[in-house]
C-alpha positions in Angstrom: -28.3 -17.3 -31.2 -27.4 -14.3 -33.4 -25.5 -11.2 -32.3 -28.6 -9.1 -32.6 -30.6 -11.3 -30.2 -27.7 -11.3 -27.8 -27.6 -7.5 -27.9 -31.3 -7.3 -27.3 -31.2 -9.7 -24.4 -28.3 -7.8 -22.8 -29.9 -4.4 -23.2 -33.2 -5.2 -21.6 -33.9 -4.0 -18.1 -35.6 -6.0 -15.3 -39.1 -5.3 -16.7 -38.3 -6.4 -20.2 -37.8 -2.9 -21.6 -34.7 -1.6 -23.2 -32.6 0.5 -20.8 -30.8 2.3 -23.6 -27.3 1.2 -22.5 -25.2 0.4 -25.6 -23.1 -2.7 -25.4 -19.9 -3.1 -27.4 -20.0 -6.6 -28.6 -17.3 -6.2 -31.2 -14.6 -7.0 -28.7 -12.2 -4.4 -30.0 -10.1 -2.0 -28.0 -9.0 1.4 -29.3 -5.6 2.9 -28.6 -7.2 5.2 -25.9 -8.6 2.1 -24.3 -5.3 0.3 -24.3 -3.5 3.4 -22.9 -6.0 3.6 -20.1 -5.6 -0.1 -19.2 -1.8 0.2 -19.3 -1.9 3.3 -17.1 -4.2 1.5 -14.6 -1.9 -1.5 -14.5 1.2 0.8 -13.9 -0.6 2.7 -11.1 -1.8 -0.4 -9.4 1.6 -2.1 -9.6 3.4 1.0 -8.3 0.9 1.4 -5.5 1.3 -2.3 -4.6 5.1 -2.0 -4.6 5.0 1.1 -2.4 2.6 -0.4 0.1 4.5 -3.8 0.2 7.8 -2.0 0.7 6.4 0.1 3.5 5.1 -3.0 5.3 8.5 -4.8 4.9 10.4 -1.7 6.1 8.1 -1.3 9.1 8.5 -5.0 10.0 12.3 -4.8 9.7 12.4 -1.7 11.8 10.3 -3.2 14.6 12.4 -6.4 14.5 15.6 -4.3 14.8 14.2 -2.3 17.7 13.1 -5.5 19.5 16.5 -7.0 19.0 18.4 -3.9 20.2 16.1 -3.6 23.2 16.4 -7.2 24.4 20.2 -7.7 23.9 22.3 -6.5 26.8 25.0 -5.2 24.5 22.4 -3.7 22.0 22.5 -0.1 20.9 19.3 0.9 22.7 20.3 -0.7 26.0 23.8 0.8 25.8 22.4 4.3 25.1 19.8 3.9 27.9 22.5 2.9 30.3 24.7 5.9 29.4 21.7 8.2 29.9 20.8 6.7 33.3 24.5 7.0 34.4 24.6 10.6 33.3 21.4 11.4 35.2 22.6 9.7 38.4 26.0 11.4 38.4 26.4 13.9 41.2 26.2 17.4 39.8 29.0 19.8 40.6 28.1 22.6 42.9 28.9 26.0 41.3 31.3 28.2 43.2 29.9 31.5 44.3 
């Protein structure tokens, strides 16, 4: 099959008419094309790293909070205990 026949087959619409869409069958890529592809790869990679890092950071934070909340000597339990003790302390009556 020649390249011209391939081009004609690819450019025909569903009813056998040409749809006028040019198809690049040379396989080349210009420097603008290469720059656009490189930019897309960089943007997708950076976005993936940011999203993955956010997921890991959130998971680690939740794990730390769960650990601190369940251990009797954990930071959250110690702080909660200090708060409860300060609320339950009798308040001094001001002298008049």
